[in-house]
All heavy atoms as an XYZ file, in Angstrom:
980
protein
N       0.825     -1.195      0.000
C       0.000      0.000      0.000
C       0.865      1.253      0.000
O       0.384      2.298     -0.358
C      -0.902      0.011      1.224
C      -1.665      1.315      1.323
S      -2.590      1.588      2.808
C      -1.360      1.899      4.006
N       2.103      1.187      0.381
C       2.943      2.354      0.595
C       2.875      3.436     -0.464
O       2.260      4.473     -0.263
N       3.499      3.198     -1.593
C       3.613      4.236     -2.619
C       2.271      4.500     -3.291
O       1.877      5.653     -3.465
C       4.712      3.868     -3.632
C       6.069      3.919     -2.934
C       4.683      4.785     -4.838
C       7.207      3.339     -3.720
N       1.543      3.444     -3.645
C       0.240      3.658     -4.281
C      -0.733      4.320     -3.307
O      -1.532      5.173     -3.688
C      -0.330      2.358     -4.829
O      -0.507      1.414     -3.800
N      -0.661      3.941     -2.038
C      -1.497      4.573     -1.021
C      -1.161      6.037     -0.831
O      -2.051      6.875     -0.664
N       0.137      6.354     -0.857
C       0.565      7.746     -0.721
C       0.049      8.579     -1.888
O      -0.468      9.680     -1.685
C       2.089      7.836     -0.636
C       2.671      9.238     -0.520
C       2.217      9.921      0.767
C       4.190      9.189     -0.599
N       0.168      8.048     -3.096
C      -0.336      8.763     -4.277
C      -1.841      9.005     -4.149
O      -2.326     10.103     -4.424
C      -0.046      7.968     -5.554
C       1.407      7.917     -5.932
C       1.612      7.035     -7.154
C       3.062      6.851     -7.511
N       3.235      5.949     -8.676
N      -2.575      7.982     -3.733
C      -4.024      8.126     -3.554
C      -4.337      9.143     -2.459
O      -5.244      9.965     -2.610
C      -4.643      6.772     -3.238
N      -3.588      9.091     -1.361
C      -3.817     10.028     -0.260
C      -3.576     11.467     -0.712
O      -4.358     12.363     -0.372
C      -2.923      9.684      0.932
N      -2.500     11.706     -1.464
C      -2.261     13.054     -1.991
C      -3.443     13.511     -2.838
O      -3.906     14.651     -2.722
C      -0.992     13.089     -2.847
C       0.297     13.149     -2.079
C       1.426     12.506     -2.565
C       0.410     13.857     -0.897
C       2.637     12.570     -1.888
C       1.614     13.930     -0.199
C       2.726     13.278     -0.696
N      -3.945     12.631     -3.685
C      -5.059     12.961     -4.567
C      -6.324     13.273     -3.757
O      -7.017     14.263     -4.026
C      -5.313     11.805     -5.540
C      -6.324     12.146     -6.593
O      -6.365     13.255     -7.116
N      -7.152     11.180     -6.932
N      -6.624     12.449     -2.767
C      -7.810     12.660     -1.935
C      -7.698     13.971     -1.168
O      -8.631     14.777     -1.143
C      -8.010     11.468     -0.974
C      -8.417     10.224     -1.770
C      -9.028     11.796      0.112
C      -8.292      8.927     -0.988
N      -6.561     14.196     -0.528
C      -6.377     15.426      0.245
C      -6.501     16.656     -0.646
O      -7.067     17.673     -0.238
C      -5.030     15.404      0.964
C      -4.925     14.391      2.116
C      -3.484     14.264      2.585
C      -5.849     14.779      3.263
N      -5.990     16.563     -1.849
C      -6.119     17.677     -2.792
C      -7.590     17.920     -3.126
O      -8.051     19.064     -3.143
C      -5.327     17.362     -4.054
C      -5.182     18.538     -4.987
C      -4.233     18.213     -6.125
O      -3.012     18.186     -5.879
O      -4.736     17.974     -7.239
N      -8.337     16.850     -3.368
C      -9.763     16.985     -3.692
C     -10.574     17.468     -2.500
O     -11.631     18.058     -2.668
C     -10.318     15.679     -4.235
C      -9.817     15.388     -5.639
C     -10.435     14.138     -6.211
C      -9.965     13.939     -7.636
N     -10.590     12.780     -8.262
N     -10.089     17.210     -1.289
C     -10.743     17.738     -0.098
C     -10.437     19.221      0.083
O     -10.996     19.863      0.957
C     -10.295     16.982      1.142
C     -10.882     15.615      1.301
C     -11.864     15.022      0.558
C     -10.510     14.649      2.291
N     -12.122     13.759      1.018
C     -11.304     13.496      2.083
C      -9.578     14.643      3.313
C     -11.197     12.353      2.878
C      -9.462     13.506      4.104
C     -10.264     12.382      3.891
N      -9.535     19.746     -0.732
C      -9.201     21.165     -0.656
C      -8.079     21.491      0.306
O      -7.923     22.648      0.705
N      -7.271     20.523      0.652
C      -6.164     20.757      1.589
C      -5.033     21.520      0.919
O      -4.715     21.277     -0.245
C      -5.598     19.430      2.080
S      -6.683     18.505      3.149
N      -4.410     22.383      1.696
C      -3.194     23.035      1.220
C      -1.985     22.206      1.684
O      -2.134     21.214      2.399
C      -3.126     24.487      1.712
C      -3.083     24.604      3.223
O      -2.474     23.791      3.916
N      -3.737     25.625      3.749
N      -0.816     22.616      1.270
C       0.396     21.854      1.571
C       0.627     21.714      3.077
O       1.006     20.630      3.550
C       1.609     22.500      0.904
N       0.395     22.771      3.838
C       0.606     22.694      5.292
C      -0.325     21.671      5.933
O       0.089     20.918      6.823
C       0.391     24.065      5.944
C       1.482     25.057      5.602
O       2.607     24.625      5.259
O       1.216     26.273      5.678
N      -1.581     21.651      5.496
C      -2.527     20.685      6.037
C      -2.109     19.256      5.689
O      -2.150     18.367      6.536
C      -3.936     20.956      5.500
C      -4.550     22.233      6.027
C      -5.812     22.607      5.279
O      -5.851     22.580      4.044
N      -6.847     22.958      6.026
N      -1.717     19.052      4.439
C      -1.281     17.716      4.020
C      -0.077     17.253      4.828
O      -0.014     16.098      5.260
C      -0.942     17.700      2.531
C      -2.121     17.810      1.619
S      -1.564     17.624     -0.097
C      -2.872     18.441     -0.972
N       0.865     18.152      5.041
C       2.064     17.798      5.813
C       1.694     17.380      7.228
O       2.224     16.388      7.748
C       3.014     18.995      5.875
C       3.677     19.318      4.559
C       4.359     20.671      4.598
O       5.073     20.971      5.549
N       4.140     21.476      3.576
N       0.785     18.115      7.846
C       0.385     17.801      9.218
C      -0.378     16.483      9.278
O      -0.093     15.633     10.131
C      -0.466     18.935      9.788
N      -1.331     16.295      8.375
C      -2.155     15.089      8.388
C      -1.302     13.847      8.144
O      -1.477     12.827      8.799
C      -3.292     15.201      7.348
C      -4.282     16.296      7.779
C      -4.002     13.862      7.161
C      -5.255     16.731      6.689
N      -0.375     13.940      7.205
C       0.482     12.795      6.867
C       1.730     12.695      7.740
O       2.478     11.727      7.639
C       0.890     12.861      5.393
C      -0.253     12.716      4.397
C       0.220     13.035      2.988
C      -0.862     11.330      4.472
N       1.950     13.719      8.573
C       3.142     13.798      9.429
C       4.417     13.700      8.594
O       5.274     12.862      8.801
C       3.111     12.740     10.530
C       4.041     13.087     11.710
C       4.155     11.981     12.718
N       4.527     10.703     12.165
C       5.784     10.321     11.899
N       6.782     11.114     12.145
N       6.019      9.132     11.399
N       4.502     14.610      7.626
C       5.683     14.696      6.762
C       6.348     16.056      6.935
O       5.673     17.082      6.811
C       5.285     14.530      5.287
C       4.816     13.155      4.843
C       4.272     13.218      3.426
C       5.952     12.153      4.933
N       7.631     16.092      7.210
C       8.334     17.375      7.241
C       8.234     18.047      5.861
O       8.079     17.373      4.836
C       9.777     16.999      7.556
C       9.714     15.614      8.126
C       8.515     14.964      7.513
N       8.365     19.358      5.850
C       8.168     20.136      4.622
C       9.016     19.631      3.452
O       8.500     19.384      2.360
C       8.465     21.612      4.891
C       8.124     22.521      3.748
C       8.316     23.983      4.147
C       7.797     24.901      3.069
N       7.823     26.292      3.483
N      10.307     19.481      3.650
C      11.189     19.048      2.557
C      10.817     17.648      2.072
O      10.798     17.376      0.866
C      12.648     19.083      3.004
N      10.497     16.771      3.008
C      10.110     15.409      2.655
C       8.797     15.406      1.894
O       8.632     14.671      0.912
C       9.998     14.537      3.922
O      11.232     14.607      4.638
C       9.679     13.096      3.588
N       7.852     16.229      2.345
C       6.563     16.338      1.657
C       6.769     16.693      0.192
O       6.226     16.033     -0.698
C       5.680     17.382      2.347
C       4.457     17.759      1.555
C       3.348     16.931      1.546
C       4.425     18.924      0.812
C       2.216     17.268      0.800
C       3.304     19.274      0.080
C       2.194     18.440      0.072
N       7.540     17.725     -0.077
C       7.739     18.157     -1.465
C       8.530     17.125     -2.270
O       8.268     16.918     -3.457
C       8.382     19.539     -1.520
C       7.375     20.608     -1.180
C       7.399     21.257      0.049
C       6.361     20.939     -2.073
C       6.452     22.216      0.367
C       5.406     21.893     -1.758
C       5.457     22.524     -0.533
O       4.512     23.464     -0.221
N       9.465     16.451     -1.626
C      10.209     15.394     -2.310
C       9.253     14.285     -2.732
O       9.279     13.827     -3.883
C      11.302     14.841     -1.399
C      12.054     13.678     -2.011
C      13.080     13.098     -1.050
C      13.754     11.898     -1.688
N      14.627     11.205     -0.776
N       8.385     13.846     -1.812
C       7.456     12.762     -2.107
C       6.377     13.187     -3.098
O       5.916     12.371     -3.890
C       6.807     12.239     -0.825
C       7.738     11.494      0.097
C       7.277     11.009      1.306
C       9.078     11.268     -0.209
C       8.108     10.319      2.174
C       9.922     10.589      0.652
C       9.421     10.113      1.840
O      10.246      9.437      2.708
N       5.965     14.459     -3.054
C       4.977     14.950     -4.033
C       5.559     14.892     -5.441
O       4.870     14.534     -6.389
C       4.568     16.401     -3.737
C       3.525     16.598     -2.702
C       2.201     16.047     -3.068
N       1.458     16.975     -3.913
C       0.240     16.753     -4.337
N      -0.385     15.668     -3.997
N      -0.370     17.623     -5.099
N       6.823     15.263     -5.565
C       7.477     15.277     -6.874
C       7.947     13.898     -7.315
O       8.044     13.632     -8.515
C       8.657     16.246     -6.868
C       8.205     17.678     -6.731
O       7.141     18.051     -7.210
N       8.997     18.479     -6.051
N       8.267     13.034     -6.363
C       8.772     11.704     -6.691
C       8.255     10.701     -5.653
O       9.000     10.269     -4.771
C      10.308     11.720     -6.704
C      10.911     10.388     -7.091
O      10.192      9.526     -7.659
O      12.118     10.197     -6.823
N       6.963     10.333     -5.747
C       6.395      9.440     -4.738
C       7.093      8.081     -4.670
O       7.086      7.429     -3.628
C       4.932      9.283     -5.151
C       4.759      9.978     -6.431
C       5.991     10.745     -6.746
N       7.718      7.667     -5.753
C       8.403      6.377     -5.749
C       9.615      6.361     -4.810
O      10.111      5.291     -4.463
C       8.837      5.994     -7.167
C       7.646      5.731     -8.072
O       6.630      5.199     -7.573
O       7.721      6.071     -9.262
N      10.079      7.539     -4.394
C      11.211      7.618     -3.471
C      10.773      7.560     -2.002
O      11.613      7.581     -1.109
C      11.998      8.916     -3.714
O      11.240     10.035     -3.289
N       9.481      7.470     -1.764
C       8.948      7.536     -0.402
C       9.400      6.362      0.456
O       9.398      5.211      0.014
C       7.432      7.604     -0.430
N       9.778      6.683      1.661
C      10.096      5.696      2.695
C       9.210      6.049      3.879
O       9.501      6.979      4.633
C      11.566      5.770      3.105
C      12.542      5.531      1.992
C      12.563      4.045      1.593
N      13.507      3.819      0.510
C      13.160      3.704     -0.776
N      11.909      3.828     -1.126
N      14.060      3.477     -1.697
N       8.127      5.320      4.019
C       7.114      5.650      5.011
C       7.237      4.751      6.235
O       7.471      3.545      6.100
C       5.718      5.498      4.393
C       5.469      6.360      3.153
C       4.209      5.910      2.430
C       5.394      7.825      3.523
N       7.041      5.353      7.403
C       7.067      4.554      8.627
C       5.655      4.039      8.940
O       4.689      4.367      8.247
C       7.678      5.337      9.792
C       6.895      6.588     10.183
O       5.655      6.630      9.989
O       7.519      7.537     10.694
N       5.566      3.242      9.978
C       4.279      2.623     10.339
C       3.202      3.669     10.636
O       2.050      3.513     10.235
C       4.475      1.703     11.530
C       3.171      1.170     12.070
C       3.370      0.180     13.175
N       3.079     -1.109     12.573
C       3.660     -2.236     12.880
N       4.588     -2.267     13.782
N       3.319     -3.346     12.294
N       3.551      4.735     11.327
C       2.595      5.791     11.646
C       2.055      6.417     10.358
O       0.839      6.614     10.227
C       3.265      6.859     12.523
C       2.336      8.031     12.801
O       1.425      7.873     13.638
O       2.511      9.095     12.161
N       2.918      6.730      9.428
C       2.484      7.343      8.177
C       1.613      6.394      7.361
O       0.616      6.812      6.774
C       3.701      7.799      7.371
C       4.423      8.957      8.037
C       5.841      9.128      7.567
O       6.509      8.183      7.164
N       6.317     10.362      7.610
N       1.968      5.123      7.342
C       1.147      4.141      6.636
C      -0.237      4.015      7.265
O      -1.243      3.885      6.560
C       1.847      2.782      6.611
C       3.083      2.699      5.723
C       3.829      1.388      5.983
C       2.729      2.849      4.255
N      -0.296      4.072      8.578
C      -1.586      4.004      9.268
C      -2.418      5.236      8.962
O      -3.626      5.138      8.724
C      -1.383      3.836     10.790
O      -0.589      2.675     11.018
C      -2.707      3.698     11.512
N      -1.797      6.403      8.939
C      -2.503      7.638      8.584
C      -3.082      7.536      7.172
O      -4.238      7.894      6.931
C      -1.553      8.837      8.676
C      -1.179      9.213     10.085
C      -0.014     10.203     10.116
N       0.329     10.521     11.481
C      -0.207     11.515     12.179
N      -1.095     12.315     11.610
N       0.138     11.731     13.421
N      -2.280      7.039      6.254
C      -2.747      6.867      4.875
C      -3.928      5.900      4.843
O      -4.929      6.144      4.164
C      -1.594      6.386      3.965
C      -0.583      7.526      3.773
C      -2.120      5.890      2.625
C       0.730      7.097      3.138
N      -3.836      4.825      5.591
C      -4.923      3.853      5.644
C      -6.211      4.493      6.139
O      -7.288      4.273      5.568
C      -4.530      2.691      6.555
O      -5.590      1.782      6.686
N      -6.128      5.299      7.191
C      -7.324      5.982      7.695
C      -7.911      6.912      6.636
O      -9.129      6.964      6.450
C      -7.018      6.768      8.969
C      -6.865      5.911     10.203
C      -5.955      6.251     11.185
C      -7.618      4.759     10.403
C      -5.798      5.469     12.322
C      -7.473      3.977     11.527
C      -6.567      4.341     12.493
O      -6.421      3.569     13.616
N      -7.065      7.650      5.937
C      -7.552      8.554      4.892
C      -8.257      7.776      3.783
O      -9.343      8.171      3.330
C      -6.405      9.371      4.308
C      -5.764     10.393      5.233
C      -4.506     10.967      4.592
C      -6.749     11.488      5.589
N      -7.653      6.697      3.338
C      -8.252      5.901      2.271
C      -9.578      5.295      2.727
O     -10.543      5.251      1.953
C      -7.295      4.806      1.817
C      -5.974      5.264      1.205
C      -5.111      4.063      0.838
C      -6.188      6.165      0.008
N      -9.635      4.851      3.954
C     -10.880      4.267      4.467
C     -11.963      5.318      4.687
O     -13.142      5.040      4.463
C     -10.612      3.463      5.731
C      -9.985      2.129      5.412
O     -10.591      1.311      4.721
N      -8.771      1.913      5.869
N     -11.588      6.526      5.103
C     -12.572      7.606      5.201
C     -13.152      7.908      3.829
O     -14.365      8.061      3.673
C     -11.951      8.881      5.794
C     -11.812      8.857      7.284
S     -11.360     10.472      7.957
C      -9.598     10.402      7.858
N     -12.274      7.990      2.847
C     -12.722      8.272      1.483
C     -13.660      7.172      0.995
O     -14.713      7.452      0.406
C     -11.516      8.415      0.554
C     -11.883      8.614     -0.860
N     -12.532      9.742     -1.311
C     -11.707      7.829     -1.949
C     -12.741      9.641     -2.616
N     -12.246      8.481     -3.017
N     -13.312      5.931      1.257
C     -14.164      4.812      0.846
C     -15.533      4.913      1.518
O     -16.566      4.719      0.865
C     -13.513      3.483      1.195
C     -14.376      2.286      0.831
C     -13.775      0.970      1.289
O     -12.857      0.937      2.097
N     -14.293     -0.109      0.777
N     -15.560      5.202      2.803
C     -16.832      5.328      3.514
C     -17.680      6.455      2.921
O     -18.889      6.296      2.726
C     -16.581      5.578      5.001
N     -17.047      7.588      2.619
C     -17.789      8.705      2.027
C     -18.338      8.331      0.651
O     -19.440      8.742      0.289
C     -16.899      9.951      1.947
C     -16.525     10.563      3.292
C     -15.470     11.651      3.113
C     -17.761     11.114      4.000
N     -17.597      7.550     -0.099
C     -18.068      7.112     -1.421
C     -19.239      6.146     -1.299
O     -20.100      6.103     -2.160
C     -16.929      6.476     -2.207
C     -15.913      7.522     -2.647
C     -14.872      6.968     -3.561
N     -15.532      6.492     -4.788
C     -15.010      5.604     -5.607
N     -13.839      5.069     -5.358
N     -15.655      5.235     -6.688
N     -19.269      5.372     -0.230
C     -20.391      4.453     -0.008
C     -21.637      5.226      0.408
O     -22.738      4.953     -0.061
C     -20.019      3.393      1.052
C     -18.980      2.434      0.470
C     -21.253      2.628      1.536
C     -18.348      1.505      1.490
N     -21.463      6.213      1.267
C     -22.591      6.968      1.809
C     -23.174      7.944      0.788
O     -24.395      8.098      0.694
C     -22.166      7.721      3.090
C     -23.254      8.665      3.578
C     -21.791      6.735      4.180
N     -22.321      8.600      0.029
C     -22.764      9.638     -0.900
C     -22.538      9.226     -2.353
O     -21.497      8.673     -2.688
C     -21.995     10.949     -0.657
C     -22.168     11.511      0.719
C     -21.077     11.605      1.579
C     -23.398     11.944      1.175
C     -21.212     12.132      2.848
C     -23.548     12.473      2.447
C     -22.443     12.569      3.286
N     -23.496      9.553     -3.207
C     -23.342      9.318     -4.639
C     -22.794     10.549     -5.350
O     -22.119     10.441     -6.359
C     -24.687      8.933     -5.258
C     -25.199      7.597     -4.788
C     -26.537      7.243     -5.399
O     -26.910      7.833     -6.440
O     -27.212      6.371     -4.839
N     -23.097     11.700     -4.813
C     -22.723     12.963     -5.431
C     -21.261     13.298     -5.104
O     -20.900     13.407     -3.930
C     -23.652     14.057     -4.901
C     -23.385     15.410     -5.475
O     -22.311     15.702     -5.972
N     -24.384     16.270     -5.384
N     -20.417     13.477     -6.128
C     -19.001     13.805     -5.870
C     -18.812     15.071     -5.026
O     -17.851     15.152     -4.265
C     -18.411     14.005     -7.264
C     -19.314     13.249     -8.170
C     -20.687     13.321     -7.552
N     -19.744     16.031     -5.128
C     -19.636     17.239     -4.303
C     -19.724     16.885     -2.821
O     -19.047     17.498     -1.993
C     -20.724     18.249     -4.662
C     -20.519     18.875     -6.024
O     -19.373     18.871     -6.529
O     -21.498     19.382     -6.592
N     -20.546     15.910     -2.486
C     -20.652     15.474     -1.093
C     -19.477     14.606     -0.692
O     -18.966     14.730      0.420
C     -21.962     14.721     -0.864
C     -23.171     15.615     -0.961
O     -23.089     16.816     -0.748
N     -24.305     15.036     -1.303
N     -19.054     13.723     -1.592
C     -17.915     12.843     -1.294
C     -16.693     13.684     -0.940
O     -16.006     13.421      0.045
C     -17.602     11.907     -2.488
C     -16.286     11.160     -2.263
C     -18.739     10.930     -2.729
N     -16.425     14.690     -1.748
C     -15.219     15.496     -1.538
C     -15.470     16.743     -0.685
O     -14.539     17.273     -0.102
C     -14.596     15.874     -2.886
C     -14.106     14.655     -3.621
C     -14.774     14.162     -4.722
C     -12.997     13.954     -3.163
C     -14.339     13.007     -5.376
C     -12.555     12.800     -3.799
C     -13.233     12.347     -4.903
O     -12.799     11.207     -5.531
N     -16.713     17.177     -0.590
C     -17.018     18.375      0.189
C     -17.321     18.124      1.649
O     -17.247     19.041      2.471
N     -17.660     16.899      1.993
C     -18.044     16.573      3.363
C     -16.996     16.999      4.382
O     -17.322     17.503      5.455
C     -18.311     15.072      3.497
C     -18.686     14.654      4.895
C     -19.998     14.696      5.316
C     -17.718     14.224      5.803
C     -20.348     14.324      6.603
C     -18.054     13.851      7.089
C     -19.374     13.899      7.496
N     -15.746     16.796      4.059
C     -14.675     17.074      5.020
C     -14.549     18.554      5.359
O     -13.972     18.907      6.383
C     -13.345     16.539      4.495
C     -13.292     15.028      4.405
S     -13.505     14.196      5.985
C     -11.938     14.532      6.766
N     -15.098     19.425      4.524
C     -15.036     20.866      4.781
C     -16.325     21.419      5.385
O     -16.406     22.601      5.710
C     -14.721     21.613      3.491
C     -13.305     21.414      3.039
C     -12.867     22.584      2.167
N     -11.437     22.608      2.067
C     -10.606     23.181      2.933
N     -11.072     23.781      3.982
N      -9.309     23.150      2.752
N     -17.333     20.590      5.526
C     -18.625     21.047      6.056
C     -18.618     21.023      7.578
O     -18.163     20.064      8.196
C     -19.752     20.176      5.519
C     -19.935     20.335      4.038
C     -21.076     19.505      3.540
C     -21.021     19.545      2.040
N     -22.129     19.812      1.342
N     -19.145     22.075      8.148
C     -19.254     22.151      9.605
C     -20.156     21.027     10.098
O     -21.177     20.719      9.501
C     -19.829     23.493     10.016
C     -18.948     24.637      9.579
C     -18.576     25.510     10.757
N     -17.600     26.512     10.347
C     -16.302     26.393     10.563
N     -15.835     25.345     11.180
N     -15.467     27.324     10.183
N     -19.758     20.423     11.198
C     -20.483     19.290     11.743
C     -20.808     19.602     13.198
O     -19.911     19.869     13.996
C     -19.596     18.046     11.629
C     -20.318     16.787     11.961
O     -21.096     16.728     12.904
N     -20.050     15.746     11.191
N     -22.076     19.562     13.537
C     -22.491     19.923     14.886
C     -22.762     18.710     15.774
O     -23.311     18.850     16.866
C     -23.713     20.846     14.826
C     -23.383     22.159     14.181
N     -22.711     23.158     14.832
C     -23.571     22.595     12.920
C     -22.510     24.182     14.013
N     -23.027     23.861     12.839
N     -22.358     17.553     15.318
C     -22.487     16.357     16.141
C     -21.412     16.371     17.230
O     -20.408     17.071     17.109
C     -22.336     15.101     15.268
C     -23.525     14.922     14.352
O     -24.664     14.993     14.793
N     -23.256     14.712     13.080
N     -21.644     15.580     18.287
C     -20.623     15.506     19.326
C     -19.261     15.150     18.721
O     -19.187     14.485     17.698
C     -21.128     14.379     20.235
C     -22.610     14.368     20.018
C     -22.806     14.749     18.585
N     -18.249     15.565     19.329
C     -16.846     15.460     18.951
C     -16.431     16.594     18.018
O     -15.407     17.198     18.224
C     -16.471     14.104     18.326
C     -14.981     14.019     18.052
C     -14.086     13.890     19.088
C     -14.486     14.117     16.761
C     -12.715     13.844     18.853
C     -13.118     14.068     16.508
C     -12.246     13.937     17.565
O     -10.906     13.906     17.322
N     -17.221     16.898     16.995
C     -16.832     17.959     16.062
C     -17.200     19.342     16.601
O     -16.489     20.301     16.356
C     -17.460     17.724     14.685
C     -16.934     16.494     14.013
C     -17.721     15.370     13.884
C     -15.638     16.453     13.537
C     -17.237     14.224     13.285
C     -15.136     15.314     12.929
C     -15.942     14.194     12.813
N     -18.314     19.463     17.312
C     -18.725     20.717     17.961
C     -18.665     21.921     17.014
O     -18.080     22.952     17.340
C     -17.877     20.985     19.212
C     -17.946     19.883     20.212
N     -19.064     19.617     20.959
C     -17.026     18.946     20.555
C     -18.842     18.581     21.737
N     -17.611     18.152     21.511
N     -19.239     21.760     15.824
C     -19.307     22.866     14.880
C     -18.101     23.006     13.973
O     -18.053     23.869     13.109
N     -17.108     22.165     14.162
C     -15.927     22.204     13.293
C     -16.116     21.239     12.131
O     -16.838     20.250     12.237
C     -14.673     21.786     14.061
C     -14.333     22.684     15.228
C     -13.164     22.145     16.016
N     -13.552     20.855     16.611
C     -12.710     20.015     17.195
N     -11.425     20.311     17.275
N     -13.130     18.877     17.708
N     -15.436     21.509     11.041
C     -15.411     20.581      9.918
C     -14.445     19.452     10.245
O     -13.440     19.676     10.939
C     -14.978     21.311      8.650
N     -14.708     18.231      9.766
C     -13.771     17.134     10.020
C     -12.333     17.479      9.611
O     -11.387     17.102     10.310
C     -14.339     15.987      9.185
C     -15.811     16.267      9.134
C     -15.916     17.763      9.056
N     -12.194     18.210      8.521
C     -10.848     18.588      8.086
C     -10.158     19.489      9.112
O      -8.960     19.368      9.332
C     -10.902     19.277      6.717
C      -9.566     19.536      6.046
C      -8.763     18.255      5.881
C      -9.793     20.187      4.685
N     -10.922     20.355      9.770
C     -10.346     21.205     10.817
C      -9.797     20.353     11.957
O      -8.803     20.717     12.582
C     -11.402     22.156     11.383
C     -11.771     23.298     10.491
C     -12.834     24.152     11.151
O     -12.507     24.880     12.125
O     -13.987     24.083     10.705
N     -10.455     19.256     12.230
C     -10.036     18.387     13.325
C      -8.746     17.654     12.964
O      -7.798     17.625     13.743
C     -11.161     17.383     13.679
C     -10.691     16.382     14.720
C     -12.399     18.129     14.153
N      -8.680     17.085     11.755
C      -7.514     16.271     11.414
C      -6.304     17.087     10.982
O      -5.187     16.588     11.008
C      -7.849     15.188     10.359
C      -8.192     15.789      9.008
C      -8.945     14.274     10.871
C      -8.308     14.767      7.888
N      -6.517     18.346     10.598
C      -5.375     19.145     10.153
C      -4.423     19.487     11.295
O      -3.319     19.965     11.058
C      -5.820     20.414      9.431
C      -6.389     21.482     10.336
C      -6.886     22.702      9.589
O      -6.812     22.729      8.350
O      -7.354     23.634     10.264
N      -4.834     19.198     12.522
C      -3.939     19.397     13.662
C      -2.746     18.446     13.572
O      -1.711     18.694     14.169
C      -4.685     19.153     14.976
O      -4.993     17.772     15.123
N      -2.941     17.344     12.839
C      -1.885     16.346     12.734
C      -1.883     15.350     13.881
O      -1.113     14.401     13.884
N      -2.763     15.558     14.848
C      -2.849     14.679     16.003
C      -3.394     13.316     15.568
O      -4.453     13.233     14.937
C      -3.757     15.311     17.057
C      -3.885     14.457     18.286
O      -2.864     14.265     18.970
O      -5.005     13.971     18.556
N      -2.672     12.255     15.905
C      -3.072     10.920     15.483
C      -4.441     10.537     16.045
O      -5.273      9.950     15.343
C      -2.021      9.891     15.897
C      -2.291      8.526     15.345
C      -1.895      8.202     14.066
C      -2.954      7.577     16.103
C      -2.154      6.935     13.535
C      -3.211      6.320     15.589
C      -2.814      6.001     14.296
N      -4.691     10.877     17.302
C      -5.978     10.544     17.924
C      -7.127     11.250     17.213
O      -8.202     10.667     17.047
C      -5.958     10.904     19.409
N      -6.911     12.496     16.781
C      -7.954     13.232     16.056
C      -8.257     12.556     14.717
O      -9.421     12.450     14.311
C      -7.524     14.678     15.834
N      -7.221     12.087     14.044
C      -7.412     11.387     12.779
C      -8.198     10.092     13.011
O      -9.157      9.789     12.295
C      -6.059     11.089     12.129
C      -6.097     10.392     10.781
C      -6.758     11.265      9.725
C      -4.681     10.030     10.343
N      -7.812      9.356     14.030
C      -8.490      8.102     14.344
C      -9.960      8.337     14.705
O     -10.849      7.638     14.203
C      -7.768      7.383     15.485
C      -8.536      6.196     16.004
C      -8.618      5.020     15.249
C      -9.196      6.247     17.223
C      -9.342      3.928     15.709
C      -9.912      5.160     17.689
C      -9.991      4.008     16.930
O     -10.715      2.935     17.385
N     -10.221      9.299     15.583
C     -11.597      9.566     16.010
C     -12.454     10.058     14.846
O     -13.631      9.707     14.740
C     -11.627     10.575     17.160
C     -11.102     10.032     18.461
C     -11.903      8.836     18.990
O     -13.138      8.775     18.767
O     -11.297      7.963     19.628
N     -11.878     10.858     13.969
C     -12.609     11.329     12.786
C     -12.913     10.151     11.872
O     -14.035     10.011     11.367
C     -11.808     12.419     12.056
O     -11.606     13.513     12.966
C     -12.544     12.923     10.823
N     -11.933      9.287     11.670
C     -12.153      8.080     10.876
C     -13.301      7.261     11.456
O     -14.200      6.827     10.732
C     -10.875      7.233     10.820
C     -11.144      5.787     10.523
C     -11.539      5.389      9.251
C     -11.038      4.830     11.517
C     -11.815      4.048      8.985
C     -11.309      3.505     11.261
C     -11.703      3.112      9.987
N     -13.292      7.028     12.753
C     -14.348      6.224     13.393
C     -15.727      6.801     13.135
O     -16.670      6.077     12.830
C     -14.107      6.148     14.905
C     -13.057      5.154     15.295
C     -13.034      4.871     16.786
N     -14.378      4.708     17.302
C     -14.804      5.216     18.456
N     -14.002      5.905     19.226
N     -16.031      5.028     18.869
N     -15.846      8.115     13.249
C     -17.153      8.751     13.073
C     -17.608      8.729     11.611
O     -18.782      8.526     11.328
C     -17.122     10.154     13.643
C     -17.242     10.107     15.163
C     -16.600     11.260     15.867
N     -16.820     11.179     17.300
C     -16.064     10.477     18.133
N     -15.067      9.783     17.695
N     -16.313     10.471     19.428
N     -16.684      8.927     10.700
C     -17.048      8.874      9.278
C     -17.369      7.438      8.882
O     -18.347      7.189      8.169
C     -15.929      9.480      8.408
C     -15.900     10.989      8.636
C     -16.141      9.146      6.938
C     -14.765     11.701      7.964
N     -16.583      6.497      9.355
C     -16.835      5.098      9.033
C     -18.200      4.658      9.552
O     -18.886      3.860      8.904
C     -15.721      4.223      9.598
C     -15.778      2.810      9.073
O     -15.792      2.635      7.837
O     -15.808      1.875      9.897
N     -18.618      5.189     10.683
C     -19.915      4.797     11.259
C     -21.089      5.299     10.409
O     -22.199      4.767     10.520
C     -20.044      5.312     12.694
O     -20.239      6.701     12.715
N     -20.871      6.282      9.566
C     -21.939      6.783      8.684
C     -22.441      5.698      7.742
O     -23.586      5.727      7.302
C     -21.457      7.978      7.855
C     -21.103      9.253      8.603
C     -20.516     10.271      7.651
C     -22.332      9.805      9.309
N     -21.565      4.771      7.432
C     -21.951      3.683      6.530
C     -23.072      2.851      7.128
O     -23.872      2.289      6.403
C     -20.767      2.752      6.236
C     -19.670      3.381      5.501
C     -18.571      2.394      5.120
N     -17.944      1.775      6.270
C     -17.765      0.469      6.402
N     -18.197     -0.354      5.491
N     -17.141     -0.014      7.455
N     -23.078      2.747      8.442
C     -24.124      1.993      9.116
C     -24.282      0.576      8.589
O     -25.380      0.079      8.445
N     -23.180     -0.048      8.242
C     -23.231     -1.412      7.737
C     -23.410     -1.501      6.233
O     -23.550     -2.580      5.691
N     -23.439     -0.343      5.557
C     -23.569     -0.366      4.102
C     -22.266     -0.821      3.472
O     -21.205     -0.353      3.834
C     -23.901      1.039      3.566
C     -25.214      1.650      4.049
C     -25.307      3.084      3.555
C     -26.383      0.840      3.537
N     -22.317     -1.724      2.534
C     -21.119     -2.167      1.817
C     -21.435     -2.056      0.387
O     -21.155     -2.331     -0.544
C     -20.726     -3.594      2.211
C     -20.249     -3.638      3.609
C     -20.996     -3.863      4.714
C     -18.915     -3.421      4.074
N     -20.212     -3.818      5.826
C     -18.949     -3.540      5.474
C     -17.706     -3.137      3.465
C     -17.811     -3.400      6.250
C     -16.594     -3.010      4.249
C     -16.651     -3.133      5.633
């Protein structure tokens, strides 16, 4: 999943409207490494934490694709304010852009639960 997952994660984050700083924080990549991997993803050497972050991003995207048919919702959901517990009026992207692993995990759990068993 490493390199192909990283490429997919970059694509998803871009479609979610993330800027470079947000992507770096979410993926836990230092600035120079981020730009190196963006320009040459095949050179990526990812650690377990980064691979897990990528996995959560890919699974969030998959869950959103299952729940929503409209691409505007699939890609726009992460920027929409959410007033459910945990988000407290923040957009999911605002929560995960902190780069905090627990925030990424908790956001993944809540988005994944939207599927409600839908496959």
